[in-house]
C-alpha positions as a LaTeX table, in Angstrom:
\begin{tabular}{lrrr}
\hline
Residue & $x$ (\AA) & $y$ (\AA) & $z$ (\AA) \\
\hline
Unk1 & 119.85 & 46.78 & 72.63 \\
Unk2 & 116.24 & 45.94 & 73.76 \\
Unk3 & 117.04 & 47.12 & 77.25 \\
Unk4 & 118.50 & 50.41 & 76.14 \\
Unk5 & 115.53 & 51.04 & 73.87 \\
Unk6 & 113.25 & 50.47 & 77.02 \\
Unk7 & 114.97 & 52.71 & 79.07 \\
Unk8 & 114.91 & 55.48 & 76.29 \\
Unk9 & 111.17 & 54.77 & 76.25 \\
Unk10 & 110.90 & 55.06 & 80.00 \\
Unk11 & 112.85 & 58.01 & 79.95 \\
Unk12 & 110.50 & 59.80 & 77.40 \\
Unk13 & 107.62 & 58.66 & 79.32 \\
Unk14 & 108.77 & 60.30 & 82.44 \\
Unk15 & 109.56 & 63.53 & 80.28 \\
Unk16 & 106.15 & 63.57 & 79.18 \\
Unk17 & 104.62 & 63.01 & 82.77 \\
Unk18 & 107.05 & 65.68 & 83.98 \\
Unk19 & 105.90 & 68.22 & 81.19 \\
Unk20 & 102.22 & 67.25 & 82.28 \\
Unk21 & 102.89 & 67.90 & 85.87 \\
Unk22 & 104.50 & 71.15 & 85.37 \\
Unk23 & 101.56 & 72.29 & 82.98 \\
Unk24 & 98.96 & 71.05 & 85.63 \\
Unk25 & 100.79 & 72.79 & 88.51 \\
Unk26 & 100.61 & 76.25 & 86.39 \\
Unk27 & 96.82 & 75.48 & 85.86 \\
Unk28 & 96.33 & 74.88 & 89.26 \\
Unk29 & 98.38 & 78.23 & 90.40 \\
Unk30 & 96.03 & 80.19 & 88.02 \\
Unk31 & 92.98 & 78.51 & 89.69 \\
Unk32 & 94.27 & 79.72 & 92.99 \\
Unk33 & 95.12 & 83.19 & 92.01 \\
Unk34 & 91.36 & 83.32 & 90.49 \\
Unk35 & 90.00 & 82.10 & 93.61 \\
Unk36 & 92.24 & 84.82 & 95.48 \\
Unk37 & 91.53 & 87.70 & 93.28 \\
Unk38 & 88.70 & 89.48 & 95.19 \\
Unk39 & 90.74 & 89.35 & 98.28 \\
Unk40 & 93.75 & 90.39 & 96.65 \\
Unk41 & 91.72 & 93.18 & 94.87 \\
Unk42 & 90.25 & 94.41 & 98.14 \\
Unk43 & 93.66 & 94.43 & 99.83 \\
Unk44 & 95.25 & 96.43 & 97.28 \\
Unk45 & 92.58 & 98.74 & 97.06 \\
Unk46 & 93.05 & 99.22 & 100.83 \\
Unk47 & 96.60 & 99.64 & 100.81 \\
Unk48 & 96.37 & 102.03 & 98.02 \\
Unk49 & 94.36 & 104.37 & 100.20 \\
Unk50 & 96.34 & 103.77 & 103.03 \\
Unk51 & 99.43 & 104.89 & 101.16 \\
Unk52 & 97.94 & 107.89 & 99.69 \\
Unk53 & 96.67 & 108.92 & 103.35 \\
Unk54 & 100.29 & 108.10 & 104.27 \\
Unk55 & 102.00 & 110.25 & 101.76 \\
Unk56 & 99.52 & 113.19 & 102.22 \\
Unk57 & 100.47 & 113.13 & 106.34 \\
Unk58 & 104.23 & 112.32 & 105.66 \\
Unk59 & 104.40 & 115.49 & 103.25 \\
Unk60 & 102.72 & 117.60 & 105.87 \\
Unk61 & 105.08 & 116.59 & 108.50 \\
Unk62 & 107.95 & 116.91 & 106.43 \\
Unk63 & 107.12 & 120.45 & 105.62 \\
Unk64 & 106.77 & 121.21 & 109.25 \\
Unk65 & 110.08 & 119.34 & 110.13 \\
Unk66 & 111.85 & 121.24 & 107.31 \\
Unk67 & 110.63 & 124.69 & 108.52 \\
Unk68 & 111.61 & 123.87 & 112.15 \\
Unk69 & 115.02 & 122.14 & 111.03 \\
Unk70 & 115.61 & 125.17 & 108.86 \\
Unk71 & 115.05 & 127.75 & 111.80 \\
Unk72 & 117.17 & 125.77 & 114.05 \\
Unk73 & 119.85 & 125.49 & 111.55 \\
Unk74 & 119.62 & 129.20 & 110.51 \\
Unk75 & 119.66 & 130.28 & 114.25 \\
Unk76 & 122.71 & 128.07 & 115.08 \\
Unk77 & 124.55 & 129.10 & 111.97 \\
Unk78 & 124.05 & 132.90 & 112.99 \\
Unk79 & 125.07 & 132.38 & 116.65 \\
Unk80 & 128.23 & 130.53 & 115.24 \\
Unk81 & 129.08 & 133.16 & 112.76 \\
Unk82 & 128.78 & 135.93 & 115.48 \\
Unk83 & 131.21 & 134.05 & 117.58 \\
Unk84 & 133.64 & 133.39 & 114.67 \\
Unk85 & 133.65 & 136.92 & 113.79 \\
Unk86 & 134.46 & 137.91 & 117.43 \\
Unk87 & 137.00 & 135.18 & 117.86 \\
Unk88 & 138.65 & 134.71 & 114.42 \\
Unk89 & 141.34 & 137.45 & 114.65 \\
Unk90 & 141.74 & 137.20 & 118.43 \\
Unk91 & 144.98 & 135.37 & 119.70 \\
Unk92 & 142.98 & 133.10 & 122.02 \\
Unk93 & 141.59 & 131.48 & 119.05 \\
Unk94 & 144.57 & 129.14 & 119.24 \\
Unk95 & 143.26 & 127.82 & 122.56 \\
Unk96 & 139.96 & 126.48 & 121.06 \\
Unk97 & 140.33 & 124.13 & 118.25 \\
Unk98 & 137.21 & 123.10 & 116.56 \\
Unk99 & 135.12 & 126.30 & 117.36 \\
Unk100 & 134.89 & 127.43 & 113.82 \\
Unk101 & 133.05 & 124.17 & 112.62 \\
Unk102 & 130.02 & 124.82 & 110.74 \\
Unk103 & 126.65 & 122.97 & 111.41 \\
Unk104 & 126.15 & 119.91 & 109.16 \\
Unk105 & 123.03 & 119.57 & 107.07 \\
Unk106 & 121.16 & 117.13 & 109.08 \\
Unk107 & 117.48 & 117.08 & 107.37 \\
Unk108 & 116.29 & 116.41 & 103.85 \\
Unk109 & 115.02 & 119.81 & 102.41 \\
Unk110 & 113.14 & 118.20 & 99.47 \\
Unk111 & 111.87 & 114.68 & 99.45 \\
Unk112 & 112.59 & 112.45 & 96.64 \\
Unk113 & 109.14 & 111.59 & 94.85 \\
Unk114 & 107.30 & 108.41 & 95.89 \\
Unk115 & 103.67 & 107.10 & 95.64 \\
Unk116 & 103.10 & 109.63 & 92.83 \\
Unk117 & 101.98 & 106.91 & 90.15 \\
Unk118 & 99.32 & 105.27 & 92.00 \\
Unk119 & 96.40 & 104.44 & 90.29 \\
Unk120 & 93.15 & 106.62 & 90.28 \\
Unk121 & 91.24 & 104.70 & 93.36 \\
Unk122 & 90.12 & 106.60 & 96.21 \\
Unk123 & 88.45 & 106.42 & 99.30 \\
Unk124 & 85.02 & 106.87 & 97.76 \\
Unk125 & 85.82 & 103.63 & 95.85 \\
Unk126 & 86.77 & 101.93 & 99.26 \\
Unk127 & 83.45 & 102.85 & 100.91 \\
Unk128 & 81.69 & 101.92 & 97.85 \\
Unk129 & 83.18 & 98.35 & 97.81 \\
Unk130 & 82.43 & 98.02 & 101.58 \\
Unk131 & 78.73 & 98.75 & 101.05 \\
Unk132 & 78.21 & 96.57 & 97.93 \\
Unk133 & 80.39 & 93.52 & 98.78 \\
Unk134 & 79.93 & 92.51 & 102.17 \\
Unk135 & 82.19 & 89.48 & 101.94 \\
Unk136 & 85.23 & 91.63 & 101.37 \\
Unk137 & 84.70 & 94.00 & 104.35 \\
Unk138 & 87.45 & 92.45 & 106.50 \\
Unk139 & 90.03 & 92.92 & 103.77 \\
Unk140 & 88.57 & 96.83 & 103.20 \\
Unk141 & 90.09 & 98.34 & 106.33 \\
Unk142 & 92.62 & 101.03 & 106.41 \\
Unk143 & 94.42 & 102.04 & 109.50 \\
Unk144 & 95.30 & 105.60 & 109.81 \\
Unk145 & 99.37 & 106.04 & 109.34 \\
Unk146 & 99.52 & 108.55 & 112.18 \\
Unk147 & 102.75 & 110.00 & 111.03 \\
Unk148 & 102.81 & 112.97 & 113.47 \\
Unk149 & 102.63 & 110.97 & 116.57 \\
Unk150 & 104.73 & 108.08 & 115.28 \\
Unk151 & 107.72 & 110.81 & 114.41 \\
Unk152 & 107.15 & 112.78 & 117.48 \\
Unk153 & 110.42 & 113.06 & 119.08 \\
Unk154 & 110.00 & 113.40 & 123.08 \\
\hline
\end{tabular}
């Protein structure tokens, strides 16, 4: 019975140490997060500005893309309709299977909403941070998305 009591006592001590260790781990994680906070803030500001720029460029590219795709689709649909009108009542139509297919929709006409709830931070805030906090300059860099050149097809 004495051994059993000692085992229970030892087990309880291990549980206490485990709880203390878990608490210490959480506090150390919090200290790490506090230490990284300036770098994370600067990185998040840069990413927010990059996403705003990307959204603007991508929306512009998409508008042009839709315009060109719509023109191509309308033109192709008209050509097919003219051919179909000529061929639909002619006896030779039975020799040309599949000639009456319509062009599928191959582009997204309206983009789903994205990046619309980004915070009120803008490029001016980024410039202000760069000039006032020298240590964070390396985290305050924004690369241009270059949507038009990256999505250029040739």
